[in-house]
Each structure stands twice: as C-alpha cells, then as structure tokens.
All heavy atoms as an XYZ file, in Angstrom:
866
protein
N      -6.683     15.971     11.234
C      -6.616     15.672      9.825
C      -5.355     14.899      9.535
O      -4.267     15.345     10.013
C      -6.697     16.958      8.963
C      -6.810     16.706      7.474
C      -8.188     16.271      7.072
O      -9.092     16.439      7.828
N      -8.315     15.738      5.899
N      -5.485     13.834      8.803
C      -4.326     13.014      8.447
C      -4.073     13.184      6.908
O      -4.997     13.107      6.148
C      -4.544     11.564      8.733
C      -3.404     10.696      8.219
C      -4.737     11.323     10.222
N      -2.853     13.337      6.559
C      -2.489     13.329      5.166
C      -1.523     12.182      4.847
O      -0.588     11.995      5.587
C      -1.779     14.711      4.757
C      -2.722     15.916      4.835
C      -2.025     17.149      4.309
O      -0.880     17.396      4.561
N      -2.835     18.008      3.566
N      -1.866     11.434      3.837
C      -1.136     10.309      3.434
C      -0.503     10.552      2.059
O      -1.212     10.959      1.147
C      -1.956      9.046      3.412
C      -2.702      8.695      4.704
C      -3.589      7.438      4.486
C      -1.715      8.397      5.816
N       0.852     10.371      1.951
C       1.536     10.605      0.667
C       2.263      9.376      0.287
O       3.172      8.927      0.941
C       2.457     11.789      0.721
C       3.141     11.994     -0.613
C       1.647     13.041      1.108
N       1.854      8.758     -0.832
C       2.506      7.573     -1.372
C       3.743      7.984     -2.273
O       3.687      9.028     -2.959
C       1.587      6.717     -2.210
C       0.327      6.228     -1.450
C      -0.905      7.063     -1.711
O      -0.711      8.281     -2.047
O      -2.015      6.540     -1.631
N       4.681      7.063     -2.357
C       5.776      7.200     -3.295
C       6.358      5.821     -3.560
O       6.005      4.824     -2.892
C       6.861      8.152     -2.699
O       7.383      7.560     -1.515
N       7.223      5.752     -4.581
C       7.851      4.510     -4.912
C       7.304      3.735     -6.175
O       7.871      2.727     -6.528
N       6.193      4.272     -6.711
C       5.674      3.590     -7.853
C       6.611      3.787     -9.014
O       7.614      4.548     -8.971
N       6.326      3.088    -10.134
C       7.140      3.221    -11.318
C       6.821      2.105    -12.226
O       5.808      1.409    -12.163
N       7.694      1.905    -13.228
C       7.491      0.904    -14.269
C       8.686     -0.191    -14.154
O       9.819      0.181    -14.085
C       7.624      1.526    -15.656
O       6.506      2.469    -15.861
N       8.275     -1.412    -14.120
C       9.159     -2.519    -14.057
C       8.797     -3.606    -14.996
O       7.640     -3.698    -15.355
C       9.326     -3.072    -12.569
C       9.939     -2.021    -11.642
C       7.998     -3.573    -12.120
N       9.698     -4.497    -15.279
C       9.419     -5.710    -16.018
C       8.851     -6.849    -15.058
O       9.190     -6.767    -13.862
C      10.603     -6.186    -16.782
C      10.989     -5.297    -17.899
C      12.111     -5.877    -18.798
O      12.916     -6.642    -18.360
N      12.007     -5.542    -20.108
N       8.098     -7.761    -15.613
C       7.632     -8.886    -14.889
C       8.777     -9.541    -14.121
O       9.822     -9.743    -14.702
C       6.962     -9.807    -15.749
N       8.509     -9.890    -12.846
C       9.562    -10.516    -12.062
C      10.345     -9.500    -11.230
O      11.095     -9.906    -10.318
N      10.196     -8.193    -11.486
C      10.933     -7.198    -10.772
C      10.262     -6.855     -9.453
O       9.276     -7.481     -9.009
N      10.847     -5.892     -8.816
C      10.385     -5.470     -7.473
C      10.250     -3.944     -7.414
O      10.950     -3.260     -8.028
C      11.414     -5.940     -6.397
O      11.529     -7.332     -6.372
N       9.324     -3.568     -6.497
C       9.198     -2.154     -6.124
C       8.825     -2.117     -4.661
O       8.257     -3.025     -4.131
C       8.051     -1.501     -6.939
C       8.274     -1.149     -8.387
C       7.017     -0.666     -9.063
C       9.401     -0.035     -8.494
N       9.273     -1.004     -4.099
C       8.823     -0.717     -2.651
C       8.038      0.575     -2.540
O       8.613      1.608     -2.861
C      10.047     -0.686     -1.734
C       9.726     -0.606     -0.296
C      10.941     -0.211      0.509
N      10.888     -0.479      1.928
C      11.627      0.175      2.861
N      12.468      1.112      2.463
N      11.449     -0.099      4.100
N       6.786      0.431     -2.183
C       5.948      1.586     -1.996
C       6.115      2.162     -0.561
O       6.175      1.342      0.355
C       4.526      1.297     -2.334
C       4.224      0.705     -3.713
C       2.719      0.567     -3.890
C       4.808      1.612     -4.816
N       6.052      3.446     -0.419
C       6.055      4.034      0.914
C       4.826      4.938      1.081
O       4.325      5.479      0.098
C       7.273      4.858      1.068
O       8.468      4.103      1.086
N       4.305      4.995      2.217
C       3.201      5.922      2.559
C       3.547      6.664      3.806
O       3.601      6.103      4.960
C       1.926      5.047      2.852
S       0.519      6.020      3.424
N       3.845      7.922      3.689
C       4.297      8.747      4.719
C       3.047      9.530      5.206
O       2.298     10.116      4.391
C       5.351      9.713      4.307
N       2.888      9.588      6.551
C       1.676     10.272      7.138
C       2.132     11.544      7.902
O       3.216     11.549      8.422
C       0.969      9.327      8.056
N       1.269     12.518      7.818
C       1.472     13.670      8.666
C       0.154     14.101      9.294
O      -0.912     13.689      8.770
C       1.970     14.855      7.816
O       1.067     15.125      6.766
N       0.184     14.780     10.333
C      -1.055     15.251     10.975
C      -1.377     14.486     12.221
O      -1.927     15.002     13.177
N      -1.113     13.190     12.231
C      -1.374     12.339     13.383
C      -0.375     11.216     13.441
O       0.224     10.781     12.433
C      -2.766     11.762     13.433
C      -3.877     12.792     13.612
C      -5.262     12.056     13.704
N      -6.353     13.044     13.849
C      -6.803     13.453     15.053
N      -6.334     12.898     16.152
N      -7.775     14.275     15.123
N      -0.156     10.670     14.595
C       0.648      9.464     14.745
C      -0.174      8.261     14.306
O      -1.261      8.080     14.766
C       1.104      9.316     16.232
O       1.848     10.487     16.590
C       1.991      8.093     16.337
N       0.461      7.479     13.521
C      -0.310      6.407     12.906
C      -0.254      5.024     13.731
O      -0.865      4.069     13.398
C       0.209      6.035     11.501
C       0.101      7.055     10.452
C       0.516      6.588      9.132
C      -1.438      7.473     10.383
N       0.429      5.099     14.862
C       0.672      3.831     15.579
C      -0.628      3.113     15.970
O      -0.613      1.898     16.079
C       1.485      4.100     16.818
O       0.909      4.994     17.659
N      -1.749      3.863     16.159
C      -2.935      3.209     16.539
C      -3.884      3.057     15.349
O      -5.059      2.688     15.590
C      -3.632      4.024     17.667
C      -2.849      4.018     18.964
C      -3.627      4.606     20.107
N      -2.856      4.490     21.390
C      -3.333      4.863     22.538
N      -4.536      5.331     22.649
N      -2.598      4.777     23.644
N      -3.407      3.347     14.194
C      -4.214      3.239     12.966
C      -4.101      1.828     12.362
O      -2.963      1.312     12.328
C      -3.882      4.297     11.964
C      -4.525      5.602     12.226
C      -4.159      6.359     13.356
C      -5.463      6.183     11.357
C      -4.724      7.588     13.610
C      -6.001      7.402     11.544
C      -5.683      8.177     12.665
O      -6.225      9.338     12.933
N      -5.098      1.332     11.769
C      -5.055      0.192     10.872
C      -4.664      0.738      9.510
O      -5.327      1.656      8.960
C      -6.323     -0.538     10.763
N      -3.527      0.407      8.964
C      -2.964      0.896      7.693
C      -3.073     -0.147      6.589
O      -2.848     -1.396      6.845
C      -1.542      1.373      7.813
C      -1.377      2.461      8.870
S      -2.291      3.931      8.513
C      -1.640      4.415      6.982
N      -3.369      0.252      5.411
C      -3.513     -0.703      4.358
C      -3.129     -0.122      2.977
O      -2.959      1.083      2.767
N      -3.088     -1.036      2.010
C      -2.867     -0.718      0.637
C      -3.947     -1.261     -0.232
O      -4.402     -2.468      0.031
C      -1.506     -1.254      0.088
C      -0.359     -0.554      0.711
C       0.396     -0.974      1.808
C       0.289      0.628      0.176
N       1.379     -0.067      2.053
C       1.370      0.910      1.063
C       0.097      1.466     -0.862
C       2.180      1.979      0.879
C       0.924      2.547     -1.047
C       1.952      2.808     -0.234
N      -4.501     -0.500     -1.122
C      -5.487     -0.897     -2.098
C      -4.980     -0.533     -3.491
O      -4.003      0.175     -3.609
C      -6.830     -0.104     -1.881
C      -7.563     -0.558     -0.592
C      -7.048     -0.239      0.656
C      -8.767     -1.269     -0.679
C      -7.733     -0.604      1.807
C      -9.484     -1.591      0.470
C      -8.929     -1.303      1.671
N      -5.561     -1.121     -4.452
C      -5.145     -0.806     -5.864
C      -6.385     -0.802     -6.799
O      -7.373     -1.423     -6.515
C      -4.109     -1.811     -6.378
C      -4.658     -3.252     -6.522
C      -3.547     -4.223     -6.882
N      -3.927     -5.592     -7.076
C      -3.111     -6.590     -7.181
N      -1.814     -6.372     -7.247
N      -3.598     -7.811     -7.314
N      -6.166     -0.012     -7.833
C      -7.261      0.129     -8.838
C      -6.667      0.074    -10.263
O      -5.914      0.963    -10.591
C      -8.017      1.441     -8.621
C      -9.333      1.473     -9.514
C     -10.229      2.629     -9.105
O      -9.850      3.543     -8.333
N     -11.493      2.498     -9.494
N      -7.020     -0.944    -11.001
C      -6.595     -1.118    -12.314
C      -7.633     -0.419    -13.242
O      -8.759     -0.217    -12.857
C      -6.483     -2.600    -12.703
N      -7.227     -0.029    -14.441
C      -8.107      0.624    -15.381
C      -9.310     -0.129    -15.614
O      -9.265     -1.385    -15.943
C      -7.226      0.782    -16.609
C      -5.871      0.776    -16.158
C      -5.796     -0.178    -15.006
N     -10.503      0.469    -15.453
C     -11.761     -0.130    -15.743
C     -12.218     -1.113    -14.651
O     -13.200     -1.798    -14.825
N     -11.519     -1.213    -13.529
C     -11.853     -2.038    -12.407
C     -12.183     -1.298    -11.123
O     -11.672     -0.138    -10.985
C     -10.792     -3.154    -12.203
C     -10.627     -4.049    -13.383
C      -9.649     -5.179    -13.073
C      -9.488     -6.206    -14.273
N      -8.565     -7.290    -13.895
N     -12.848     -1.971    -10.233
C     -13.041     -1.341     -8.940
C     -11.823     -1.371     -8.092
O     -10.835     -2.235     -8.315
C     -14.139     -2.173     -8.132
C     -15.492     -2.045     -8.771
O     -15.742     -0.988     -9.494
O     -16.305     -2.945     -8.595
N     -11.680     -0.522     -7.131
C     -10.581     -0.536     -6.203
C     -10.634     -1.809     -5.365
O     -11.734     -2.175     -4.898
C     -10.612      0.712     -5.302
C      -9.384      0.955     -4.503
C      -9.380      2.269     -3.791
N      -9.459      3.429     -4.718
C      -9.326      4.680     -4.298
N      -9.140      5.004     -3.062
N      -9.388      5.654     -5.188
N      -9.536     -2.424     -5.161
C      -9.511     -3.680     -4.403
C      -8.466     -3.655     -3.286
O      -7.413     -2.949     -3.409
C      -9.204     -4.861     -5.346
C      -7.825     -4.952     -5.903
C      -7.536     -6.234     -6.558
O      -8.334     -7.189     -6.468
O      -6.426     -6.413     -7.141
N      -8.790     -4.408     -2.231
C      -7.924     -4.541     -1.098
C      -6.682     -5.346     -1.550
O      -6.727     -6.301     -2.229
C      -8.635     -5.268      0.032
C      -7.771     -5.780      1.091
C      -7.304     -4.908      2.102
C      -7.339     -7.157      1.172
C      -6.458     -5.360      3.095
C      -6.586     -7.587      2.182
C      -6.123     -6.733      3.193
N      -5.506     -4.874     -1.003
C      -4.313     -5.648     -1.274
C      -3.656     -6.148      0.092
O      -3.395     -7.323      0.150
C      -3.213     -4.720     -1.976
C      -1.870     -5.400     -2.075
C      -3.697     -4.219     -3.248
N      -3.506     -5.297      1.051
C      -2.902     -5.705      2.339
C      -3.216     -4.739      3.362
O      -3.532     -3.545      3.175
C      -1.327     -5.740      2.148
N      -3.246     -5.210      4.627
C      -3.507     -4.410      5.777
C      -2.680     -4.847      6.993
O      -2.444     -6.031      7.152
C      -4.983     -4.432      6.146
C      -5.354     -3.542      7.315
C      -6.827     -3.388      7.526
N      -7.549     -2.827      6.423
C      -7.565     -1.467      6.183
N      -6.853     -0.669      6.993
N      -8.219     -0.972      5.190
N      -2.262     -3.857      7.813
C      -1.467     -4.154      8.974
C      -2.179     -3.369     10.128
O      -2.375     -2.165     10.049
C       0.015     -3.810      8.887
C       0.667     -4.217     10.135
C       0.189     -2.336      8.484
C       2.285     -4.139     10.025
N      -2.651     -4.079     11.124
C      -3.321     -3.493     12.256
C      -2.289     -2.858     13.240
O      -1.115     -3.098     13.134
C      -4.209     -4.518     12.937
C      -5.207     -5.238     12.072
C      -6.123     -6.134     12.904
C      -6.050     -4.272     11.253
N      -2.815     -2.102     14.222
C      -1.920     -1.502     15.206
C      -1.229     -2.569     16.034
O      -0.120     -2.264     16.545
C      -2.763     -0.548     16.072
O      -3.783     -1.201     16.738
N      -1.784     -3.757     16.175
C      -1.102     -4.810     16.993
C      -0.200     -5.636     16.096
O       0.392     -6.611     16.563
C      -2.135     -5.654     17.628
C      -2.947     -6.537     16.692
O      -2.805     -6.415     15.457
O      -3.858     -7.241     17.161
N      -0.018     -5.293     14.813
C       0.868     -5.978     13.954
C       0.237     -7.039     13.155
O       0.901     -7.728     12.214
N      -1.074     -7.454     13.373
C      -1.722     -8.382     12.557
C      -1.763     -8.015     11.138
O      -2.018     -6.848     10.800
C      -3.164     -8.688     13.108
O      -3.093     -9.014     14.502
C      -3.807     -9.745     12.314
N      -1.503     -8.938     10.242
C      -1.402     -8.632      8.816
C      -2.357     -9.531      8.006
O      -2.543    -10.692      8.280
C       0.068     -8.822      8.298
C       0.973     -7.741      8.906
C       0.119     -8.826      6.756
C       2.441     -8.000      8.652
N      -2.945     -8.867      7.006
C      -3.792     -9.560      6.079
C      -3.387     -9.264      4.606
O      -2.945     -8.142      4.323
C      -5.246     -9.127      6.261
C      -5.811     -9.326      7.637
C      -5.813     -8.286      8.551
C      -6.404    -10.559      7.996
C      -6.271     -8.513      9.819
C      -6.881    -10.750      9.241
C      -6.856     -9.720     10.146
O      -7.351     -9.920     11.450
N      -3.582    -10.262      3.756
C      -3.196    -10.049      2.303
C      -4.399    -10.629      1.486
O      -4.987    -11.626      1.870
C      -1.967    -10.719      1.896
C      -0.711    -10.285      2.547
C      -0.065    -10.953      3.615
C      -0.066     -9.088      2.088
C       1.048    -10.511      4.211
C       1.106     -8.638      2.694
C       1.639     -9.368      3.735
O       2.802     -8.915      4.321
N      -4.546    -10.057      0.336
C      -5.475    -10.655     -0.653
C      -4.692    -11.905     -1.210
O      -3.425    -11.832     -1.257
C      -5.819     -9.726     -1.806
C      -4.589     -9.311     -2.602
C      -6.927    -10.272     -2.643
N      -5.342    -12.942     -1.591
C      -4.745    -14.156     -1.910
C      -3.767    -14.048     -3.112
O      -2.721    -14.672     -3.168
C      -5.761    -15.241     -2.305
C      -6.504    -15.786     -1.111
O      -6.004    -15.611      0.059
O      -7.502    -16.465     -1.288
N      -4.030    -13.103     -4.026
C      -3.256    -12.927     -5.263
C      -1.900    -12.482     -5.010
O      -1.009    -12.528     -5.851
C      -4.019    -12.103     -6.239
O      -4.207    -10.860     -5.734
N      -1.618    -11.845     -3.830
C      -0.269    -11.255     -3.585
C       0.494    -11.983     -2.431
O       1.582    -11.657     -2.104
C      -0.347     -9.748     -3.169
C      -1.124     -9.012     -4.334
C      -0.935     -9.585     -1.748
N      -0.163    -13.007     -1.844
C       0.434    -13.725     -0.752
C       1.731    -14.373     -1.232
O       1.785    -15.023     -2.248
C      -0.532    -14.773     -0.187
C      -1.612    -14.204      0.696
C      -2.494    -15.296      1.249
C      -3.612    -14.705      2.083
N      -4.577    -15.753      2.557
N       2.831    -14.199     -0.440
C       4.077    -14.803     -0.798
C       4.940    -13.888     -1.720
O       6.096    -14.148     -1.923
N       4.311    -12.852     -2.199
C       5.026    -11.917     -3.081
C       5.135    -10.476     -2.517
O       6.201     -9.820     -2.732
C       4.363    -11.823     -4.427
C       4.258    -13.081     -5.202
C       3.687    -12.944     -6.620
N       2.348    -12.327     -6.684
C       2.089    -11.197     -7.252
N       3.072    -10.541     -7.866
N       0.848    -10.756     -7.300
N       4.111    -10.039     -1.797
C       4.085     -8.711     -1.211
C       4.227     -8.811      0.282
O       3.771     -9.766      0.918
C       2.797     -8.012     -1.548
C       2.540     -7.644     -2.980
C       3.379     -8.044     -3.990
C       1.520     -6.829     -3.316
C       3.187     -7.758     -5.302
C       1.268     -6.376     -4.566
C       2.075     -6.899     -5.601
N       4.888     -7.763      0.910
C       5.021     -7.664      2.341
C       4.683     -6.293      2.796
O       5.303     -5.320      2.293
C       6.399     -7.977      2.732
O       6.781     -9.332      2.258
C       6.525     -8.045      4.248
N       3.713     -6.167      3.636
C       3.430     -4.866      4.262
C       4.103     -4.740      5.608
O       4.240     -5.712      6.364
C       1.890     -4.780      4.389
C       1.513     -3.317      4.848
C       1.366     -5.775      5.417
C      -0.003     -3.009      4.824
N       4.544     -3.539      5.897
C       5.248     -3.320      7.156
C       5.037     -1.842      7.565
O       4.591     -1.060      6.716
C       6.743     -3.597      7.098
O       7.382     -2.808      6.089
N       5.318     -1.582      8.775
C       5.172     -0.164      9.286
C       6.315      0.194     10.154
O       6.805     -0.671     10.950
C       3.810     -0.043     10.029
C       3.681     -0.859     11.313
C       2.141     -0.955     11.767
N       1.665      0.420     11.936
C       0.376      0.677     12.079
N      -0.518     -0.312     11.945
N      -0.095      1.851     12.268
N       6.661      1.463     10.086
C       7.637      2.018     11.012
C       7.015      3.154     11.763
O       6.906      4.302     11.165
C       8.890      2.452     10.183
C      10.059      2.968     11.060
O       9.758      3.410     12.215
O      11.161      2.959     10.621
N       6.533      2.876     12.930
C       5.795      3.863     13.616
C       6.702      5.120     14.030
O       6.172      6.233     14.060
C       5.215      3.276     14.901
C       4.073      2.286     14.614
O       3.372      2.416     13.616
N       3.922      1.312     15.516
N       7.932      4.860     14.233
C       8.869      6.042     14.536
C       8.924      6.982     13.382
O       9.117      8.194     13.588
C      10.221      5.449     14.864
N       8.844      6.463     12.122
C       8.821      7.304     10.943
C       7.423      7.678     10.422
O       7.345      8.325      9.416
C       9.660      6.634      9.831
C      11.121      6.420     10.196
C      11.865      5.776      8.999
C      13.381      5.641      9.288
N      14.119      5.039      8.181
N       6.434      7.113     11.137
C       5.064      7.363     10.680
C       4.800      7.008      9.280
O       4.192      7.662      8.428
C       4.686      8.895     10.868
C       3.354      9.019     11.683
O       2.958      8.132     12.402
N       2.710     10.178     11.470
N       5.408      5.849      8.883
C       5.398      5.407      7.441
C       4.995      3.907      7.387
O       5.429      3.097      8.271
C       6.758      5.591      6.896
O       7.122      7.036      6.914
C       6.820      5.126      5.408
N       4.303      3.635      6.387
C       3.956      2.222      6.050
C       4.535      1.898      4.652
O       4.586      2.729      3.758
C       2.393      2.056      6.045
C       2.042      0.621      5.564
C       1.787      2.390      7.322
N       4.967      0.648      4.526
C       5.610      0.198      3.310
C       4.858     -0.980      2.699
O       4.170     -1.754      3.379
C       7.032     -0.253      3.607
C       7.886      0.850      4.197
C       8.056      0.825      5.636
C       8.485      1.836      3.551
C       8.761      1.768      6.296
C       9.232      2.825      4.152
C       9.434      2.791      5.542
O      10.133      3.752      6.138
N       5.082     -1.157      1.369
C       4.617     -2.306      0.706
C       5.742     -2.797     -0.196
O       5.999     -2.172     -1.200
C       3.323     -2.072     -0.098
C       2.728     -3.311     -0.789
C       2.140     -4.294      0.316
C       1.600     -2.954     -1.741
N       6.397     -3.824      0.192
C       7.447     -4.426     -0.633
C       6.782     -5.386     -1.600
O       6.094     -6.347     -1.217
C       8.433     -5.130      0.267
C       9.530     -5.852     -0.526
C      10.466     -4.931     -1.289
O      10.883     -3.894     -0.725
N      10.812     -5.227     -2.484
N       6.995     -5.207     -2.888
C       6.389     -5.941     -3.941
C       7.411     -6.662     -4.694
O       8.215     -6.060     -5.417
C       5.498     -5.100     -4.855
C       4.472     -4.215     -4.084
S       3.332     -3.356     -5.177
C       4.496     -2.246     -5.912
N       7.457     -8.021     -4.674
C       8.383     -8.839     -5.382
C       7.671     -9.707     -6.347
O       6.503     -9.836     -6.266
C       9.208     -9.710     -4.413
C      10.037     -8.961     -3.404
O      10.529     -7.828     -3.730
N      10.141     -9.434     -2.200
N       8.467    -10.253     -7.296
C       7.918    -11.090     -8.310
C       6.661    -10.489     -8.992
O       5.563    -11.150     -9.174
C       7.506    -12.483     -7.777
O       8.650    -13.095     -7.127
N       6.796     -9.295     -9.378
C       5.609     -8.539     -9.935
C       5.176     -9.168    -11.243
O       5.952     -9.635    -12.052
C       5.969     -7.049    -10.119
C       5.974     -6.225     -8.809
C       6.801     -4.984     -8.922
C       4.576     -5.916     -8.402
N       3.889     -9.090    -11.411
C       3.200     -9.584    -12.657
C       2.489     -8.480    -13.366
O       2.085     -7.469    -12.725
C       2.217    -10.687    -12.208
C       2.783    -11.821    -11.415
C       1.705    -12.808    -10.992
C       2.276    -13.926    -10.140
N       1.207    -14.878     -9.733
N       2.280     -8.615    -14.625
C       1.513     -7.619    -15.386
C       0.130     -7.313    -14.735
O      -0.276     -6.246    -14.758
C       1.414     -8.219    -16.758
C       2.603     -9.060    -16.934
C       2.821     -9.649    -15.565
N      -0.483     -8.305    -14.144
C      -1.807     -8.075    -13.512
C      -1.681     -7.269    -12.225
O      -2.717     -6.943    -11.661
C      -2.512     -9.464    -13.275
C      -1.670    -10.452    -12.517
C      -1.002    -11.423    -13.462
O      -0.488    -11.044    -14.513
O      -1.004    -12.650    -13.150
N      -0.448     -6.956    -11.782
C      -0.348     -6.091    -10.577
C      -0.418     -4.612    -11.050
O      -0.348     -3.717    -10.140
C       1.016     -6.363     -9.916
C       1.068     -7.727     -9.284
O       0.020     -8.171     -8.688
O       2.109     -8.437     -9.374
N      -0.423     -4.362    -12.336
C      -0.504     -2.992    -12.822
C      -1.760     -2.289    -12.260
O      -2.822     -2.777    -12.496
C      -0.465     -2.953    -14.358
O       0.838     -3.453    -14.795
C      -0.633     -1.588    -14.895
N      -1.564     -1.154    -11.667
C      -2.692     -0.383    -11.042
C      -2.137      0.856    -10.421
O      -0.884      0.996    -10.263
C      -3.347     -1.284    -10.023
N      -3.045      1.678    -10.011
C      -2.727      2.775     -9.126
C      -2.908      2.253     -7.706
O      -3.925      1.705     -7.368
C      -3.650      3.950     -9.337
C      -3.265      5.110     -8.309
C      -3.457      4.528    -10.746
N      -1.865      2.336     -6.904
C      -1.863      1.868     -5.574
C      -2.129      3.014     -4.533
O      -1.468      4.049     -4.580
C      -0.555      1.197     -5.214
C      -0.413     -0.179     -5.870
C      -0.301     -0.316     -7.142
C      -0.479     -1.348     -5.077
C      -0.229     -1.591     -7.758
C      -0.406     -2.584     -5.563
C      -0.280     -2.729     -7.049
O      -0.197     -3.953     -7.581
N      -3.118      2.771     -3.670
C      -3.479      3.750     -2.694
C      -3.175      3.313     -1.295
O      -3.502      2.172     -0.930
C      -4.971      4.045     -2.797
C      -5.437      4.651     -4.095
C      -5.745      3.803     -5.170
C      -5.420      6.038     -4.408
C      -6.173      4.396     -6.381
C      -5.893      6.575     -5.463
C      -6.227      5.708     -6.555
O      -6.615      6.291     -7.755
N      -2.713      4.229     -0.456
C      -2.530      3.982      1.003
C      -3.815      4.352      1.692
O      -4.472      5.381      1.321
C      -1.377      4.829      1.445
S      -0.987      4.704      3.203
N      -4.141      3.642      2.635
C      -5.377      3.883      3.446
C      -5.089      3.787      4.942
O      -4.334      2.844      5.388
C      -6.475      2.829      3.025
C      -7.650      2.871      3.970
O      -7.840      2.028      4.838
N      -8.548      3.847      3.697
N      -5.665      4.634      5.758
C      -5.492      4.592      7.160
C      -6.843      4.753      7.811
O      -7.643      5.581      7.432
N      -7.160      3.889      8.790
C      -8.381      3.928      9.546
C      -8.149      3.994     11.056
O      -7.403      3.153     11.560
C      -9.249      2.682      9.175
C     -10.506      2.703     10.018
C      -9.543      2.535      7.706
N      -8.642      5.009     11.659
C      -8.465      5.122     13.046
C      -9.741      5.755     13.732
O     -10.721      5.938     13.090
N      -9.542      6.135     14.970
C     -10.649      6.722     15.733
C     -11.146      8.021     15.158
O     -12.375      8.344     15.294
C     -10.236      6.953     17.168
N     -10.290      8.750     14.463
C     -10.679     10.004     13.794
C     -11.247      9.875     12.399
O     -11.721     10.837     11.860
C      -9.429     10.958     13.786
O      -8.404     10.387     12.956
N     -11.307      8.656     11.911
C     -11.954      8.419     10.585
C     -11.039      7.706      9.683
O     -10.012      7.088     10.143
N     -11.369      7.672      8.382
C     -10.595      6.959      7.379
C      -9.942      7.997      6.389
O     -10.509      8.966      6.128
N      -8.768      7.643      5.921
C      -8.067      8.601      5.014
C      -7.423      7.781      3.931
O      -7.048      6.625      4.049
C      -6.940      9.252      5.857
C      -7.490      9.978      7.086
C      -7.520      9.326      8.326
C      -7.937     11.290      6.966
C      -8.041      9.999      9.444
C      -8.393     11.955      8.104
C      -8.514     11.321      9.322
O      -8.983     11.959     10.410
N      -7.274      8.537      2.770
C      -6.698      7.938      1.531
C      -5.532      8.888      1.068
O      -5.631     10.109      1.137
C      -7.697      7.842      0.410
C      -8.760      6.807      0.675
C      -9.970      7.078      1.219
C      -8.697      5.414      0.393
N     -10.655      5.826      1.302
C      -9.967      4.861      0.758
C      -7.706      4.606     -0.182
C     -10.150      3.506      0.609
C      -7.981      3.228     -0.326
C      -9.229      2.683      0.011
N      -4.512      8.267      0.508
C      -3.562      8.973     -0.240
C      -3.977      9.227     -1.684
O      -5.061      8.856     -2.112
N      -3.072      9.926     -2.360
C      -3.528     10.318     -3.797
C      -3.228      9.192     -4.797
O      -3.654      9.315     -5.879
C      -2.706     11.598     -4.187
C      -1.293     11.346     -4.664
C      -0.320     10.993     -3.611
O      -0.673     11.046     -2.390
N       0.861     10.595     -3.989
N      -2.426      8.254     -4.365
C      -2.159      7.108     -5.257
C      -0.805      7.236     -5.952
O      -0.354      8.280     -6.179
N      -0.221      6.062     -6.254
C       1.010      6.021     -6.985
C       0.920      4.910     -8.049
O       0.408      3.811     -7.785
C       2.231      5.798     -6.061
O       3.411      5.869     -6.832
C       2.156      4.463     -5.382
N       1.294      5.196     -9.279
C       1.121      4.253    -10.390
C       2.282      3.193    -10.418
O       3.399      3.465    -10.279
C       1.169      5.005    -11.733
C       1.094      4.153    -12.978
C      -0.299      3.499    -13.133
O      -1.255      4.178    -13.029
N      -0.343      2.195    -13.408
N       1.789      1.945    -10.517
C       2.699      0.847    -10.741
C       2.320      0.198    -12.030
O       1.216     -0.199    -12.313
C       2.575     -0.237     -9.593
C       3.354     -1.454     -9.895
C       3.018      0.407     -8.266
N       3.298      0.108    -12.894
C       3.127     -0.568    -14.210
C       4.160     -1.718    -14.343
O       5.347     -1.456    -14.257
C       3.358      0.469    -15.327
O       2.457      1.532    -15.160
C       3.042     -0.130    -16.680
N       3.662     -2.876    -14.716
C       4.482     -4.045    -14.848
C       4.296     -4.558    -16.245
O       3.185     -4.901    -16.708
C       4.076     -5.149    -13.834
C       5.063     -6.347    -13.934
C       4.056     -4.651    -12.409
N       5.393     -4.579    -16.975
C       5.356     -5.001    -18.364
C       5.822     -6.476    -18.529
O       6.687     -6.945    -17.764
C       6.164     -4.089    -19.262
O       7.508     -4.103    -18.791
N       5.259     -7.131    -19.518
C       5.630     -8.555    -19.717
C       6.813     -8.681    -20.610
O       7.267     -7.768    -21.222
C       4.394     -9.299    -20.287
O       4.014     -8.656    -21.489
C-alpha cells in the first residue's frame, strides 16, 4: 500500500510561485510514474504533469514553461514548482503514482491564485 501526502499549497497573487511536494510512504517510488493532476470547482480533474521512472517528463500545454516537475528518489518525494501562476491555475492539486502494484492518489492540496 502506498500513501501519498501533498503539501505546499496556499494562496498567492498572480505572477507568484508555489512549490508543491508529494511525500510517499509504504513503497519506494523510484519505479513509479509520478504525476500531478488538478481539479477546479465545477470541472473535471485534469492532467498537469508526469515524470516517468526513467526521467521522461510530460506537461499539459497550459503549464509548459511555467511549471517544473521533479523527483527525489532518495527522499521518496515528487515536486511541482509552479511559477508565473495565473488565476486559472486555481484548483485542488493531487499527486498520483502508478506502478506495478496499482495506482494511488493523495488527498489534494488547495492552490488559490488571485488576480
């Protein structure tokens, strides 16, 4: 069983930055594909970024050049550095891990960007 715990959310003004962290326990994440999703009020959960076990990275077009996903396997933690935040980035951000044992979600952390 894998447990994912997100942290680092908060409220910022447009143009600001936040760094989200996703700490895992229960299993080593080095062989997991890790990602971040977000869900805004009244909208479906959407993909934001993913980093594979080999380091390959994917982003949704709307965050390219502003967000950076990274992982520290020694700390069993995945990060999402968010710069140049926009009001449309406001959402609950969820960490996701997919591996041989299945898929896992964190509880989410709120990010609010004011104009």
